[in-house]
VOPAGU-2260 file (C-alpha; in pm, 1 decimal, decimal comma):
REM VOPAGU-2260
SITE   aa  ch    i         X         Y         Z
SITE  UNK   A    0   -1899,5   -2216,1    -218,9
SITE  UNK   A    1   -1625,4   -2475,7    -249,7
SITE  UNK   A    2   -1749,8   -2785,0    -426,3
SITE  UNK   A    3   -1571,0   -3116,7    -429,6
SITE  UNK   A    4   -1592,3   -3480,8    -339,4
SITE  UNK   A    5   -1690,8   -3616,2       0,7
SITE  UNK   A    6   -1333,1   -3686,2     105,4
SITE  UNK   A    7   -1234,0   -3324,3      34,7
SITE  UNK   A    8   -1519,6   -3196,7     252,4
SITE  UNK   A    9   -1438,5   -3439,8     533,5
SITE  UNK   A   10   -1073,8   -3325,8     534,3
SITE  UNK   A   11   -1174,9   -2961,2     530,2
SITE  UNK   A   12   -1425,4   -3000,0     814,7
SITE  UNK   A   13   -1174,0   -3193,4    1023,9
SITE  UNK   A   14    -915,8   -2916,6     973,6
SITE  UNK   A   15   -1163,7   -2644,3    1063,5
SITE  UNK   A   16   -1288,9   -2836,3    1365,6
SITE  UNK   A   17    -932,6   -2883,4    1486,4
SITE  UNK   A   18    -863,5   -2512,3    1455,7
SITE  UNK   A   19   -1184,7   -2426,4    1639,9
SITE  UNK   A   20   -1123,6   -2663,8    1924,2
SITE  UNK   A   21    -763,8   -2557,1    1975,3
SITE  UNK   A   22    -859,2   -2187,9    1964,8
SITE  UNK   A   23   -1178,5   -2176,7    2167,0
SITE  UNK   A   24   -1234,1   -2517,6    2321,8
SITE  UNK   A   25    -894,7   -2598,2    2473,7
SITE  UNK   A   26    -751,7   -2425,9    2777,6
SITE  UNK   A   27    -384,0   -2442,9    2690,7
SITE  UNK   A   28    -187,5   -2140,9    2577,1
SITE  UNK   A   29    -115,4   -2149,4    2204,3
SITE  UNK   A   30      54,5   -1932,9    1942,1
SITE  UNK   A   31       6,4   -1929,3    1563,4
SITE  UNK   A   32     267,4   -2080,7    1334,4
SITE  UNK   A   33     398,5   -1739,1    1230,0
SITE  UNK   A   34     474,7   -1644,5    1591,0
SITE  UNK   A   35     740,8   -1905,8    1643,9
SITE  UNK   A   36    1113,6   -1963,2    1686,7
SITE  UNK   A   37    1326,3   -1793,5    1423,8
SITE  UNK   A   38    1065,6   -1539,9    1317,4
SITE  UNK   A   39    1152,0   -1196,6    1179,6
SITE  UNK   A   40     955,4    -898,4    1309,2
SITE  UNK   A   41     917,8    -568,0    1128,6
SITE  UNK   A   42    1157,7    -309,0    1268,4
SITE  UNK   A   43    1058,4      30,9    1410,9
SITE  UNK   A   44     689,5     -49,0    1421,0
SITE  UNK   A   45     400,3    -174,2    1631,6
SITE  UNK   A   46     372,5    -549,8    1584,2
SITE  UNK   A   47      95,6    -779,7    1700,7
SITE  UNK   A   48     163,8   -1092,8    1903,1
SITE  UNK   A   49    -145,7   -1308,2    1927,7
SITE  UNK   A   50    -266,5   -1651,4    2019,4
SITE  UNK   A   51    -526,5   -1845,2    2215,7
SITE  UNK   A   52    -590,8   -1927,2    2580,2
SITE  UNK   A   53    -880,7   -2006,3    2811,2
SITE  UNK   A   54   -1164,8   -1753,7    2784,2
SITE  UNK   A   55   -1116,2   -1462,2    3022,6
SITE  UNK   A   56    -759,3   -1558,2    3106,8
SITE  UNK   A   57    -499,8   -1283,6    3134,9
SITE  UNK   A   58    -194,2   -1327,5    2913,1
SITE  UNK   A   59     137,3   -1149,7    2980,7
SITE  UNK   A   60     376,8   -1085,3    2690,2
SITE  UNK   A   61     737,0    -984,2    2763,3
SITE  UNK   A   62     991,8    -905,1    2488,3
SITE  UNK   A   63    1362,8    -919,8    2570,9
SITE  UNK   A   64    1427,7    -588,1    2393,9
SITE  UNK   A   65    1202,9    -419,8    2652,4
SITE  UNK   A   66    1281,4    -362,9    3018,1
SITE  UNK   A   67    1171,4    -653,9    3240,3
SITE  UNK   A   68     914,0    -427,2    3403,3
SITE  UNK   A   69     761,2    -336,3    3067,3
SITE  UNK   A   70     529,1    -628,0    2989,5
SITE  UNK   A   71     205,1    -624,2    2792,7
SITE  UNK   A   72    -116,5    -791,0    2897,5
SITE  UNK   A   73    -422,0    -913,6    2709,0
SITE  UNK   A   74    -744,1   -1092,2    2798,6
SITE  UNK   A   75    -863,5   -1392,6    2598,3
SITE  UNK   A   76   -1203,8   -1327,0    2442,5
SITE  UNK   A   77   -1494,7   -1578,1    2435,2
SITE  UNK   A   78   -1330,4   -1756,0    2141,8
SITE  UNK   A   79   -1005,4   -1780,0    2334,2
SITE  UNK   A   80    -832,4   -1526,9    2109,3
SITE  UNK   A   81    -598,2   -1265,9    2257,7
SITE  UNK   A   82    -350,3   -1015,9    2110,2
SITE  UNK   A   83     -91,7    -771,5    2238,8
SITE  UNK   A   84      87,8    -492,5    2055,9
SITE  UNK   A   85     463,0    -449,6    2097,0
SITE  UNK   A   86     688,5    -168,6    1978,8
SITE  UNK   A   87     997,0    -296,6    1798,8
SITE  UNK   A   88    1337,4    -125,8    1786,0
SITE  UNK   A   89    1564,8     -93,5    1484,7
SITE  UNK   A   90    1710,2    -398,0    1313,2
SITE  UNK   A   91    1890,6    -646,0    1533,8
SITE  UNK   A   92    1863,8    -963,5    1738,7
SITE  UNK   A   93    1847,4   -1238,4    1828,7
SITE  UNK   A   94    1578,6   -1170,3    2089,0
SITE  UNK   A   95    1311,8   -1376,0    2262,1
SITE  UNK   A   96     953,6   -1331,2    2379,3
SITE  UNK   A   97     795,6   -1487,5    2687,4
SITE  UNK   A   98     419,7   -1548,3    2692,3
SITE  UNK   A   99     261,0   -1644,3    3026,6
SITE  UNK   A  100     -69,5   -1712,8    3195,0
SITE  UNK   A  101    -125,3   -1811,1    3554,7
SITE  UNK   A  102     -85,0   -2178,3    3467,3
SITE  UNK   A  103     110,9   -2196,0    3142,6
SITE  UNK   A  104     400,0   -2032,8    2957,5
SITE  UNK   A  105     560,2   -2030,6    2613,8
SITE  UNK   A  106     889,6   -1895,8    2483,8
SITE  UNK   A  107     968,2   -1778,1    2131,6
SITE  UNK   A  108    1343,6   -1762,6    2072,5
SITE  UNK   A  109    1599,2   -1661,7    1809,1
SITE  UNK   A  110    1386,5   -1367,6    1692,6
SITE  UNK   A  111    1535,4   -1119,7    1448,2
SITE  UNK   A  112    1406,1    -770,0    1382,4
SITE  UNK   A  113    1435,5    -627,1    1033,2
SITE  UNK   A  114    1223,8    -610,7     716,9
SITE  UNK   A  115     928,3    -840,5     646,9
SITE  UNK   A  116     761,2    -888,7     307,1
SITE  UNK   A  117     474,6   -1107,1     188,9
SITE  UNK   A  118     492,1   -1266,5    -158,0
SITE  UNK   A  119     181,9   -1415,6    -314,1
SITE  UNK   A  120      13,9   -1510,3    -641,6
SITE  UNK   A  121       6,0   -1813,8    -866,7
SITE  UNK   A  122     270,7   -2035,6   -1025,5
SITE  UNK   A  123     515,9   -1763,9   -1128,0
SITE  UNK   A  124     541,6   -1668,3    -760,8
SITE  UNK   A  125     523,4   -2025,8    -634,6
SITE  UNK   A  126     795,5   -2143,5    -876,7
SITE  UNK   A  127    1086,1   -2249,3    -653,3
SITE  UNK   A  128    1452,8   -2168,3    -697,0
SITE  UNK   A  129    1500,9   -2528,6    -805,6
SITE  UNK   A  130    1248,0   -2466,9   -1084,9
SITE  UNK   A  131     960,5   -2680,2   -1206,9
SITE  UNK   A  132    1017,2   -3006,4   -1392,6
SITE  UNK   A  133    1146,7   -2922,0   -1741,5
SITE  UNK   A  134    1111,3   -2551,5   -1658,3
SITE  UNK   A  135    1434,4   -2411,3   -1512,9
SITE  UNK   A  136    1516,0   -2097,8   -1318,0
SITE  UNK   A  137    1821,6   -1918,6   -1452,2
SITE  UNK   A  138    2108,2   -1903,4   -1204,3
SITE  UNK   A  139    1955,6   -2159,8    -970,2
SITE  UNK   A  140    2275,5   -2360,8    -926,1
SITE  UNK   A  141    2481,9   -2058,4    -826,2
SITE  UNK   A  142    2203,1   -1933,1    -600,0
SITE  UNK   A  143    2175,8   -2263,8    -418,1
SITE  UNK   A  144    2551,4   -2288,9    -364,7
SITE  UNK   A  145    2555,8   -1938,5    -214,9
SITE  UNK   A  146    2242,3   -1980,5      -1,4
SITE  UNK   A  147    2380,9   -1968,4     350,9
SITE  UNK   A  148    2237,8   -1672,5     539,5
SITE  UNK   A  149    2092,2   -1711,0     888,3
SITE  UNK   A  150    1965,4   -1352,5     878,8
SITE  UNK   A  151    1740,3   -1422,0     581,8
SITE  UNK   A  152    1444,4   -1623,3     712,0
SITE  UNK   A  153    1177,8   -1793,4     497,7
SITE  UNK   A  154     822,1   -1890,8     591,0
SITE  UNK   A  155     621,1   -2099,9     342,7
SITE  UNK   A  156     251,3   -2111,6     423,6
SITE  UNK   A  157     111,5   -2452,6     338,8
SITE  UNK   A  158    -156,8   -2432,6      68,8
SITE  UNK   A  159    -489,5   -2429,0     249,3
SITE  UNK   A  160    -840,9   -2377,2     111,9
SITE  UNK   A  161   -1128,3   -2269,5     332,5
SITE  UNK   A  162   -1492,0   -2163,5     299,5
SITE  UNK   A  163   -1451,5   -1912,1     582,1
SITE  UNK   A  164   -1146,8   -1727,8     723,8
SITE  UNK   A  165    -935,0   -1955,5     940,7
SITE  UNK   A  166    -709,5   -1852,1    1226,5
SITE  UNK   A  167    -385,3   -2034,0    1149,9
SITE  UNK   A  168    -184,7   -2178,0     862,9
SITE  UNK   A  169      84,3   -2443,3     879,1
SITE  UNK   A  170     445,0   -2335,9     827,8
SITE  UNK   A  171     771,7   -2258,4    1003,6
SITE  UNK   A  172    1052,3   -2004,8     987,0
SITE  UNK   A  173    1367,7   -2152,9     831,9
SITE  UNK   A  174    1700,0   -1976,1     766,0
SITE  UNK   A  175    1809,6   -1948,7     403,7
SITE  UNK   A  176    2017,3   -2256,7     329,3
SITE  UNK   A  177    2046,1   -2503,7      45,4
SITE  UNK   A  178    1741,8   -2718,4     129,4
SITE  UNK   A  179    1504,3   -2436,8     226,5
SITE  UNK   A  180    1600,8   -2208,6     -62,6
SITE  UNK   A  181    1560,7   -2489,3    -319,6
SITE  UNK   A  182    1191,4   -2520,9    -226,3
SITE  UNK   A  183    1113,5   -2152,4    -170,1
SITE  UNK   A  184     974,9   -1907,3    -424,6
SITE  UNK   A  185    1253,4   -1798,5    -660,3
SITE  UNK   A  186    1113,7   -1445,5    -686,3
SITE  UNK   A  187    1066,2   -1426,0    -308,9
SITE  UNK   A  188    1412,5   -1556,2    -229,7
SITE  UNK   A  189    1597,2   -1342,3    -485,0
SITE  UNK   A  190    1405,6   -1034,9    -364,2
SITE  UNK   A  191    1485,6   -1105,4       0,7
SITE  UNK   A  192    1848,7   -1174,8     -80,7
SITE  UNK   A  193    1875,1    -843,5    -268,1
SITE  UNK   A  194    1739,0    -655,9      34,6
SITE  UNK   A  195    1982,5    -838,8     262,2
SITE  UNK   A  196    2279,5    -744,1      43,9
SITE  UNK   A  197    2172,2    -382,4       3,8
SITE  UNK   A  198    2028,4    -294,0     345,4
SITE  UNK   A  199    2239,2    -526,2     564,6
SITE  UNK   A  200    1947,5    -595,2     800,4
SITE  UNK   A  201    1758,6    -917,4     875,1
SITE  UNK   A  202    1487,0    -997,8     622,6
SITE  UNK   A  203    1183,9   -1222,8     657,0
SITE  UNK   A  204     992,1   -1349,1     352,7
SITE  UNK   A  205     642,8   -1499,5     390,6
SITE  UNK   A  206     522,4   -1704,8      93,1
SITE  UNK   A  207     148,9   -1759,4      36,3
SITE  UNK   A  208     100,1   -1873,1    -323,6
SITE  UNK   A  209     -89,6   -2136,2    -522,3
SITE  UNK   A  210     -26,2   -2240,3    -881,9
SITE  UNK   A  211    -308,4   -2192,5   -1134,8
SITE  UNK   A  212    -511,2   -1977,6    -897,7
SITE  UNK   A  213    -737,4   -1697,0   -1015,0
SITE  UNK   A  214    -757,3   -1359,4    -845,1
SITE  UNK   A  215   -1112,6   -1437,3    -729,1
SITE  UNK   A  216    -976,5   -1699,2    -489,1
SITE  UNK   A  217    -760,2   -1431,7    -322,5
SITE  UNK   A  218   -1040,9   -1183,2    -252,6
SITE  UNK   A  219   -1246,2   -1190,7      70,0
SITE  UNK   A  220   -1611,5   -1282,3      35,9
SITE  UNK   A  221   -1739,9    -929,8     102,8
SITE  UNK   A  222   -1534,9    -804,9    -192,6
SITE  UNK   A  223   -1656,7   -1089,4    -417,0
SITE  UNK   A  224   -2017,5    -989,8    -346,6
SITE  UNK   A  225   -1954,2    -647,9    -501,1
SITE  UNK   A  226   -1906,9    -800,8    -847,1
SITE  UNK   A  227   -2156,0    -933,1   -1097,1
SITE  UNK   A  228   -2129,1   -1309,6   -1155,5
SITE  UNK   A  229   -2055,2   -1225,1   -1519,0
SITE  UNK   A  230   -1732,3   -1055,4   -1408,5
SITE  UNK   A  231   -1608,5   -1350,8   -1203,0
SITE  UNK   A  232   -1456,9   -1682,5   -1299,7
SITE  UNK   A  233   -1720,6   -1950,7   -1266,3
SITE  UNK   A  234   -1649,2   -2190,1    -983,3
SITE  UNK   A  235   -1568,5   -2543,6   -1091,2
SITE  UNK   A  236   -1593,4   -2846,1    -856,9
SITE  UNK   A  237   -1291,1   -2993,3   -1034,5
SITE  UNK   A  238   -1073,4   -2687,3    -954,3
SITE  UNK   A  239   -1127,6   -2613,0    -582,3
SITE  UNK   A  240    -828,2   -2377,8    -561,0
SITE  UNK   A  241   -1017,6   -2134,9    -785,4
SITE  UNK   A  242   -1321,4   -2124,7    -559,7
SITE  UNK   A  243   -1401,2   -1766,9    -470,6
SITE  UNK   A  244   -1225,5   -1647,7    -151,2
SITE  UNK   A  245   -1085,5   -1995,7     -78,9
SITE  UNK   A  246    -717,6   -1894,0     -73,4
SITE  UNK   A  247    -782,2   -1563,1      96,8
SITE  UNK   A  248    -964,2   -1747,4     374,7
SITE  UNK   A  249    -703,4   -2018,9     406,1
SITE  UNK   A  250    -376,1   -1832,1     350,6
SITE  UNK   A  251    -413,9   -1453,4     377,6
SITE  UNK   A  252    -662,6   -1416,4     663,1
SITE  UNK   A  253    -450,3   -1620,0     908,3
SITE  UNK   A  254    -131,1   -1420,9     837,8
SITE  UNK   A  255    -292,1   -1075,2     820,5
SITE  UNK   A  256    -230,8    -986,4    1189,6
SITE  UNK   A  257     144,5   -1014,0    1121,0
SITE  UNK   A  258     310,1    -679,0    1055,9
SITE  UNK   A  259     471,0    -656,7     711,9
SITE  UNK   A  260     653,7    -383,1     524,0
SITE  UNK   A  261     482,8    -460,6     193,9
SITE  UNK   A  262     346,2    -721,0     -46,1
SITE  UNK   A  263     464,2    -865,6    -378,2
SITE  UNK   A  264     205,6   -1011,9    -617,8
SITE  UNK   A  265     269,1   -1221,1    -930,7
SITE  UNK   A  266     -55,6   -1342,9   -1086,1
SITE  UNK   A  267    -275,8   -1285,4   -1388,0
SITE  UNK   A  268    -238,0   -1582,9   -1619,9
SITE  UNK   A  269    -532,3   -1747,4   -1441,6
SITE  UNK   A  270    -755,4   -1458,1   -1552,1
SITE  UNK   A  271    -634,5   -1420,5   -1910,1
SITE  UNK   A  272    -952,7   -1571,8   -2059,6
SITE  UNK   A  273   -1162,4   -1273,5   -1945,4
SITE  UNK   A  274    -913,0    -994,3   -1875,3
SITE  UNK   A  275   -1133,1    -685,3   -1863,2
SITE  UNK   A  276   -1280,5    -739,0   -1511,9
SITE  UNK   A  277    -923,1    -757,8   -1377,9
SITE  UNK   A  278    -915,8    -377,0   -1403,3
SITE  UNK   A  279   -1152,0    -368,6   -1104,5
SITE  UNK   A  280   -1063,3    -697,2    -934,8
SITE  UNK   A  281    -695,5    -614,8    -875,9
SITE  UNK   A  282    -755,7    -271,2    -716,6
SITE  UNK   A  283   -1029,1    -422,2    -499,1
SITE  UNK   A  284    -797,1    -699,6    -385,0
SITE  UNK   A  285    -526,4    -448,1    -296,1
SITE  UNK   A  286    -779,0    -247,8     -96,1
SITE  UNK   A  287    -904,3    -554,1      89,6
SITE  UNK   A  288    -554,3    -674,2     176,4
SITE  UNK   A  289    -459,4    -331,0     302,9
SITE  UNK   A  290    -765,5    -336,4     525,1
SITE  UNK   A  291    -680,8    -685,5     651,5
SITE  UNK   A  292    -321,4    -589,6     736,2
SITE  UNK   A  293    -433,3    -264,2     895,6
SITE  UNK   A  294    -236,5     -35,0     665,9
SITE  UNK   A  295    -421,7     177,0     408,7
SITE  UNK   A  296     -90,9     268,0     243,2
SITE  UNK   A  297      68,8     -75,7     243,7
SITE  UNK   A  298     319,0     -88,3     -45,9
SITE  UNK   A  299     186,2    -333,2    -302,5
SITE  UNK   A  300     402,2    -423,0    -601,7
SITE  UNK   A  301     294,0    -663,0    -874,1
SITE  UNK   A  302     448,4    -823,1   -1180,8
SITE  UNK   A  303     287,3    -785,5   -1520,6
SITE  UNK   A  304     222,9   -1111,8   -1704,6
SITE  UNK   A  305     493,1   -1182,5   -1960,9
SITE  UNK   A  306     430,0   -1230,3   -2334,9
SITE  UNK   A  307     358,1   -1583,1   -2448,7
SITE  UNK   A  308     210,1   -1725,1   -2765,6
SITE  UNK   A  309     140,5   -2096,2   -2752,0
SITE  UNK   A  310     -54,9   -2108,5   -2426,5
SITE  UNK   A  311    -257,3   -1793,5   -2490,8
SITE  UNK   A  312    -338,1   -1851,9   -2857,2
SITE  UNK   A  313    -431,2   -2216,4   -2827,3
SITE  UNK   A  314    -701,2   -2133,1   -2574,9
SITE  UNK   A  315    -852,7   -1832,4   -2747,9
SITE  UNK   A  316    -891,5   -1687,0   -3092,4
SITE  UNK   A  317    -810,0   -1341,7   -2961,3
SITE  UNK   A  318    -439,4   -1283,8   -3014,2
SITE  UNK   A  319    -454,8    -964,9   -2807,0
SITE  UNK   A  320    -626,9   -1103,4   -2497,2
SITE  UNK   A  321    -309,9   -1101,0   -2286,7
SITE  UNK   A  322    -237,1    -744,3   -2399,6
SITE  UNK   A  323    -567,4    -633,9   -2252,3
SITE  UNK   A  324    -483,5    -801,6   -1921,8
SITE  UNK   A  325    -142,7    -631,5   -1919,6
SITE  UNK   A  326    -330,6    -305,4   -1974,6
SITE  UNK   A  327    -549,5    -359,9   -1667,6
SITE  UNK   A  328    -234,0    -414,1   -1462,1
SITE  UNK   A  329     -76,3    -102,4   -1610,9
SITE  UNK   A  330    -385,4     103,3   -1526,0
SITE  UNK   A  331    -378,6     -21,5   -1169,1
SITE  UNK   A  332     -16,8      88,9   -1125,5
SITE  UNK   A  333    -108,3     437,9   -1246,9
SITE  UNK   A  334    -435,8     477,8   -1059,2
SITE  UNK   A  335    -384,3     307,9    -720,7
SITE  UNK   A  336    -147,8     490,6    -481,4
SITE  UNK   A  337     151,7     315,2    -327,8
SITE  UNK   A  338     166,2      48,8    -598,6
SITE  UNK   A  339     421,8     -33,3    -865,3
SITE  UNK   A  340     429,0    -269,5   -1159,9
SITE  UNK   A  341     725,2    -480,7   -1266,7
SITE  UNK   A  342     724,8    -489,5   -1646,5
SITE  UNK   A  343     824,3    -825,6   -1795,4
SITE  UNK   A  344     772,1    -746,7   -2164,1
SITE  UNK   A  345    1135,2    -840,3   -2237,8
SITE  UNK   A  346    1127,7   -1166,1   -2038,7
SITE  UNK   A  347     854,0   -1360,0   -2214,6
SITE  UNK   A  348     888,4   -1693,8   -2388,9
SITE  UNK   A  349     688,2   -1830,2   -2683,0
SITE  UNK   A  350     683,9   -2171,2   -2515,4
SITE  UNK   A  351     609,7   -2118,5   -2143,6
SITE  UNK   A  352     418,9   -1884,6   -1914,9
SITE  UNK   A  353     698,5   -1926,0   -1658,3
SITE  UNK   A  354     988,3   -1701,5   -1763,6
SITE  UNK   A  355    1314,0   -1848,6   -1629,3
SITE  UNK   A  356    1466,2   -1508,5   -1541,1
SITE  UNK   A  357    1315,4   -1496,3   -1193,3
SITE  UNK   A  358    1619,5   -1314,7   -1056,7
SITE  UNK   A  359    1544,8   -1026,8   -1294,4
SITE  UNK   A  360    1180,3   -1009,8   -1186,4
SITE  UNK   A  361    1295,8   -1007,9    -823,2
SITE  UNK   A  362    1549,7    -734,2    -892,4
SITE  UNK   A  363    1278,3    -518,3   -1045,6
SITE  UNK   A  364    1059,9    -573,6    -741,2
SITE  UNK   A  365    1358,4    -471,6    -528,7
SITE  UNK   A  366    1410,5    -153,2    -731,2
SITE  UNK   A  367    1061,1     -39,6    -633,8
SITE  UNK   A  368    1112,4    -124,0    -267,3
SITE  UNK   A  369    1457,6      33,0    -247,9
SITE  UNK   A  370    1349,5     344,8    -435,8
SITE  UNK   A  371    1025,0     404,3    -249,3
SITE  UNK   A  372    1067,3     250,9      96,0
SITE  UNK   A  373    1438,1     265,6     166,2
SITE  UNK   A  374    1557,8     600,8      33,7
SITE  UNK   A  375    1741,0     497,0    -284,0
SITE  UNK   A  376    1590,6     786,0    -478,8
SITE  UNK   A  377    1835,4     786,7    -773,8
SITE  UNK   A  378    1758,0     421,4    -846,4
SITE  UNK   A  379    1536,3     361,7   -1148,7
SITE  UNK   A  380    1223,3     159,5   -1085,3
SITE  UNK   A  381     949,3     201,9   -1344,3
SITE  UNK   A  382    1106,6     224,5   -1688,0
SITE  UNK   A  383     934,4     451,9   -1943,1
SITE  UNK   A  384     569,7     507,4   -1842,4
SITE  UNK   A  385     338,1     617,8   -2122,8
SITE  UNK   A  386     152,5     940,4   -2038,5
SITE  UNK   A  387     -22,6    1084,0   -2344,2
SITE  UNK   A  388     -18,5    1126,5   -2720,8
SITE  UNK   A  389     -54,7    1426,3   -2950,3
SITE  UNK   A  390     -96,1    1416,5   -3326,0
SITE  UNK   A  391      76,7    1665,1   -3555,1
SITE  UNK   A  392       7,9    1615,5   -3923,2
SITE  UNK   A  393     103,3    1252,9   -3994,9
SITE  UNK   A  394     312,6    1200,0   -3680,7
SITE  UNK   A  395     204,0    1073,0   -3339,8
SITE  UNK   A  396     412,8    1215,2   -3054,8
SITE  UNK   A  397     414,9    1003,8   -2738,6
SITE  UNK   A  398     523,3    1139,8   -2398,4
SITE  UNK   A  399     667,1     935,5   -2111,5
SITE  UNK   A  400     766,4     971,7   -1748,2
SITE  UNK   A  401     952,8     745,9   -1505,6
SITE  UNK   A  402    1288,3     739,0   -1679,4
SITE  UNK   A  403    1602,9     788,1   -1475,9
SITE  UNK   A  404    1815,5     943,0   -1753,6
SITE  UNK   A  405    1603,3     919,3   -2063,8
SITE  UNK   A  406    1578,1     638,4   -2315,8
SITE  UNK   A  407    1834,9     368,5   -2376,9
SITE  UNK   A  408    1877,2     463,4   -2743,1
SITE  UNK   A  409    1801,7     774,1   -2949,5
SITE  UNK   A  410    1725,0     793,8   -3319,8
SITE  UNK   A  411    1726,4     414,1   -3337,1
SITE  UNK   A  412    1421,4     247,2   -3495,8
SITE  UNK   A  413    1189,4      84,1   -3244,0
SITE  UNK   A  414     981,8    -224,0   -3320,2
SITE  UNK   A  415     627,1    -342,6   -3250,8
SITE  UNK   A  416     455,0      -3,8   -3289,3
SITE  UNK   A  417     133,6      25,9   -3491,1
SITE  UNK   A  418     -62,2     327,3   -3610,8
SITE  UNK   A  419    -427,7     366,5   -3710,6
SITE  UNK   A  420    -631,8     634,9   -3878,7
SITE  UNK   A  421   -1005,3     707,1   -3855,3
SITE  UNK   A  422   -1076,8     369,5   -4017,6
SITE  UNK   A  423    -935,8     200,1   -3703,2
SITE  UNK   A  424    -714,3     -30,1   -3906,3
SITE  UNK   A  425    -366,4     -63,0   -3755,5
SITE  UNK   A  426     -54,7     -71,9   -3970,6
SITE  UNK   A  427     306,4    -140,1   -3868,7
SITE  UNK   A  428     474,2     191,8   -3795,8
SITE  UNK   A  429     815,5     350,0   -3771,4
SITE  UNK   A  430     899,8     471,0   -3421,0
SITE  UNK   A  431    1200,9     667,9   -3298,6
SITE  UNK   A  432    1291,4     780,9   -2945,6
SITE  UNK   A  433    1392,3    1144,9   -2906,3
SITE  UNK   A  434    1617,3    1318,6   -2654,7
SITE  UNK   A  435    1327,1    1526,7   -2525,7
SITE  UNK   A  436    1165,9    1213,0   -2379,9
SITE  UNK   A  437     915,5    1158,6   -2660,2
SITE  UNK   A  438     871,5     887,9   -2921,6
SITE  UNK   A  439     765,8     984,8   -3273,5
SITE  UNK   A  440     552,9     731,3   -3461,3
SITE  UNK   A  441     458,3     742,5   -3829,2
SITE  UNK   A  442     347,8     522,0   -4117,4
SITE  UNK   A  443     327,3     587,4   -4489,2
SITE  UNK   A  444      -4,8     401,9   -4483,4
SITE  UNK   A  445    -160,1     636,7   -4225,2
SITE  UNK   A  446    -170,1    1003,3   -4320,9
SITE  UNK   A  447    -416,2    1105,7   -4049,7
SITE  UNK   A  448    -320,6     907,7   -3737,0
SITE  UNK   A  449    -562,7     891,3   -3442,6
SITE  UNK   A  450    -431,8     594,4   -3239,5
SITE  UNK   A  451    -105,5     418,4   -3150,5
SITE  UNK   A  452     -44,7      75,0   -3003,3
SITE  UNK   A  453     281,0     -71,2   -2877,2
SITE  UNK   A  454     349,3    -443,5   -2831,9
SITE  UNK   A  455     -24,1    -510,5   -2843,9
SITE  UNK   A  456     -29,2    -889,9   -2888,0
SITE  UNK   A  457     -15,8   -1199,7   -2671,9
SITE  UNK   A  458     335,0   -1267,4   -2799,0
SITE  UNK   A  459     561,2    -969,3   -2850,5
SITE  UNK   A  460     906,8    -842,9   -2761,0
SITE  UNK   A  461    1021,2    -522,7   -2596,6
SITE  UNK   A  462    1207,2    -253,2   -2788,9
SITE  UNK   A  463    1156,1      57,6   -2573,3
SITE  UNK   A  464    1383,6      81,3   -2265,7
SITE  UNK   A  465    1509,5     356,0   -2039,6
SITE  UNK   A  466    1878,6     417,3   -1966,7
SITE  UNK   A  467    1861,5     181,8   -1666,6
SITE  UNK   A  468    1761,7    -103,1   -1898,2
SITE  UNK   A  469    1401,6    -118,4   -1775,9
SITE  UNK   A  470    1134,1    -179,1   -2041,3
SITE  UNK   A  471     815,0      13,3   -2107,8
SITE  UNK   A  472     485,9    -170,0   -2075,3
SITE  UNK   A  473     272,5    -244,9   -2377,2
SITE  UNK   A  474      12,1      28,6   -2418,0
SITE  UNK   A  475    -244,2     183,1   -2648,9
SITE  UNK   A  476    -376,4     537,8   -2691,2
SITE  UNK   A  477    -728,3     434,3   -2795,5
SITE  UNK   A  478   -1017,2     299,1   -2591,8
SITE  UNK   A  479   -1182,2     104,5   -2870,2
SITE  UNK   A  480   -1376,4    -205,3   -2781,7
SITE  UNK   A  481   -1194,3    -533,5   -2821,4
């Protein structure tokens, strides 16, 4: 339940009443904000065009890429809602769509067909190309000067909280240009721009993000009910954007009929205080979004939270709390099909939770998409992925997968490894990468090793990379209680 002051509730009720009246109480033909001039539709797929009209009214939908005789019809339900499914061709455009009833008509023009991605999360996804005040984005000046591409279209969903799923969200499709790019998500823009350069097809990026949000606000209410209250962030009247399901209802539900190729997620800092439940919350959110978008195999890529020291340590005495949250993200990438995790272990800052290298995060997102969705099989995407450990005498031997051509360096000492014996006390350890794809770890202080940890602190730096320059995630071989 969203709590707040009287003015907040009045504004919310007015917004909901307006949506209800325009959807079910008015007779005029209406389309959602996403279905509007300049939109990008997913190529080679079945896309949904929807809107509202008078109950029982027949609605005809005609796309210019179809023959004039090939129109689609739908009947408005008791709430006034109607939808029609259209088959899209390969990338191209511009096209238009005509929507008609017996007494009204609408036209959607300048439509491109290409690749459509949703980007969501909290402040690291919301952070614009222009940056936050006193928190820059590297390369922003050059990016803004080069941002003139009519075939890259951006849709920013206005932040909207709701107690129940709403039917529309405010926003408009805008071509990539100086003003629109400056305000758009840096990760979203750099990702879309990379796809444009590589695939040479139109690209549409939909942004639905809110700074400081917790994952609980992005889950639907039926998913929230599956969790014990002890596993959920407690709702606070002073922080309405963390109310359970509020952002899902206001920003994901209204865009979920829109066909997308995949989703990008950058969130986790808002859950760092109690990281262990994230191991179940993130997979459940992915499942619920896939259900909402009607695709059980929807590609879902997420960024791991970057190392940081000041923010994490000042709020908790546990200097490994963020490492545990990174672990839950790592487990999700290994256990949930059609997902991938962007590792940011080398991009952290001791002073901010907003790494300035957003172009690098976006590139790593793009590596997953290009490798898995677009046929760029030789392209590295994951970096070294820890698989298992064996112990021979006083040496721990770690095995990895995911590397394109092995490690970046061989027989070079690696940092931030620790080794423990049966006493469960960890000591700094010597680690060396081998040409057979393993890493050997040892310590003079541990003669009978039973556990290894790598980069297992809130603040740490990466030392283990593959030949493509992609870092390994922090990891541990034990399952000891924290």
